[in-house]
C-alpha positions in Angstrom: 220.8 34.6 -27.1 223.9 33.0 -25.9 225.6 31.5 -22.9 228.5 33.0 -20.9 231.0 31.9 -23.6 229.2 34.0 -26.2 228.4 30.8 -28.2 224.9 30.4 -29.5 222.8 28.0 -27.5 221.7 26.1 -30.6 225.3 25.4 -31.4 225.8 23.9 -28.0 222.7 21.8 -28.4 224.0 20.6 -31.7 227.4 19.6 -30.2 225.7 17.7 -27.4 223.4 15.9 -29.9 226.3 14.9 -32.0 228.2 13.6 -28.9 225.2 11.7 -27.8 224.9 10.2 -31.3 228.5 9.0 -31.1 227.8 7.3 -27.7 224.6 5.7 -29.0 226.3 4.4 -32.2 229.2 3.0 -30.2 226.7 1.3 -27.9 224.8 -0.1 -30.9 228.1 -1.5 -32.3 228.9 -3.1 -29.0 225.5 -4.7 -28.6 225.5 -5.9 -32.2 228.8 -7.7 -31.8 227.9 -9.1 -28.4 225.1 -11.1 -30.0 227.8 -13.1 -31.7 230.4 -13.4 -29.0 228.2 -14.4 -26.1 227.5 -17.7 -27.8 231.0 -19.0 -27.9 231.6 -20.1 -24.3 228.5 -22.3 -23.8 227.2 -23.4 -27.2 229.7 -26.2 -28.1 228.8 -28.2 -25.0 225.1 -27.8 -25.6 225.3 -28.6 -29.2 227.4 -31.7 -28.6 224.7 -32.9 -26.1 222.1 -32.4 -28.9 224.1 -34.6 -31.3 226.1 -32.1 -33.4 229.7 -32.7 -34.4 232.4 -30.0 -34.2 231.9 -29.5 -38.0 228.2 -28.7 -37.4 229.1 -26.4 -34.6 231.5 -24.6 -36.9 228.7 -24.2 -39.5 226.4 -22.6 -36.9 229.2 -20.2 -35.9 230.2 -19.3 -39.4 226.6 -18.7 -40.6 226.5 -15.5 -38.5 229.6 -14.1 -40.2 228.6 -15.3 -43.6 225.3 -13.5 -43.3 227.0 -10.3 -42.2 229.3 -10.5 -45.2 226.4 -10.9 -47.6 224.3 -8.3 -46.0 227.1 -5.8 -45.9 227.3 -6.1 -49.7 223.6 -5.1 -50.2 222.7 -2.9 -47.3 224.7 0.0 -48.5 222.6 0.3 -51.6 219.3 -0.2 -49.6 220.3 2.5 -47.0 220.6 5.0 -49.9 217.0 4.3 -50.8 215.6 4.6 -47.2 216.3 6.4 -44.0 219.3 4.9 -42.0 217.2 5.2 -38.8 214.6 2.9 -40.4 217.4 0.3 -41.0 218.7 0.7 -37.4 215.2 -0.2 -36.2 214.8 -3.1 -38.6 218.3 -4.5 -37.9 217.8 -4.2 -34.1 214.4 -5.9 -34.4 215.6 -8.8 -36.5 218.6 -9.3 -34.3 216.5 -9.3 -31.1 213.9 -11.6 -32.5 216.5 -14.1 -33.7 218.3 -14.1 -30.4 215.1 -15.0 -28.7 214.3 -17.7 -31.3 217.8 -19.1 -30.9 217.0 -19.7 -27.3 213.8 -21.5 -28.2 215.6 -23.9 -30.6 216.8 -25.8 -27.5 213.7 -28.1 -27.6 214.8 -29.9 -30.8 217.8 -32.1 -31.5 219.7 -33.7 -34.4 219.4 -32.3 -38.0 216.5 -30.1 -37.2 218.5 -28.5 -34.4 221.4 -27.8 -36.8 219.1 -26.3 -39.4 217.2 -24.1 -36.9 220.4 -23.0 -35.2 222.0 -22.1 -38.5 218.9 -20.3 -39.8 218.5 -18.2 -36.7 222.2 -17.4 -36.6 222.1 -16.4 -40.3 219.2 -14.1 -39.8 220.8 -12.6 -36.6 223.9 -11.9 -38.6 222.0 -10.2 -41.2 220.2 -8.1 -38.7 223.5 -7.3 -37.0 224.9 -6.1 -40.3 221.9 -3.9 -41.0 222.3 -2.4 -37.5 226.0 -1.8 -37.9 225.9 -0.3 -41.3 223.0 2.0 -40.5 224.6 3.1 -37.3 227.8 4.0 -39.0 225.9 5.8 -41.8 224.1 7.9 -39.2 227.4 8.7 -37.5 229.1 9.7 -40.8 226.1 11.8 -42.0 226.2 13.9 -38.8 228.2 17.1 -39.0 231.3 17.9 -37.0 231.6 14.5 -35.3 235.2 14.1 -36.0 236.1 17.8 -35.3 238.0 18.4 -32.1 236.5 21.2 -30.1 
């Protein structure tokens, strides 16, 4: 059973699945990095109104990247022990929940605001790293992704 190009249908389905996987992984990477960058334009003004100094604002911003760094070091080992699809779901869930929680932190101020902002950004960075590493692992495990057809 083949198509008009005398190529097996299952091979064509495999190619389309692999291309769809590339699109999904690139979308995942885009969304994971957007969780960090959407904060930069408006957060400093909001945080200053809540009583944070520029140093505190820098701590909140850097906690995301620090968490990504620490999670990148450990998630590779953990992905080898479990399915990368599982870690994609876990990373996406953690990132999503932390983004919602970060929006709810607005009702506090002062030191509690700094701690809660830093904690939610730290956890969001960890989830984003899980999502990124698992997505790249899925992409690299797939066959023929980099082959030009």
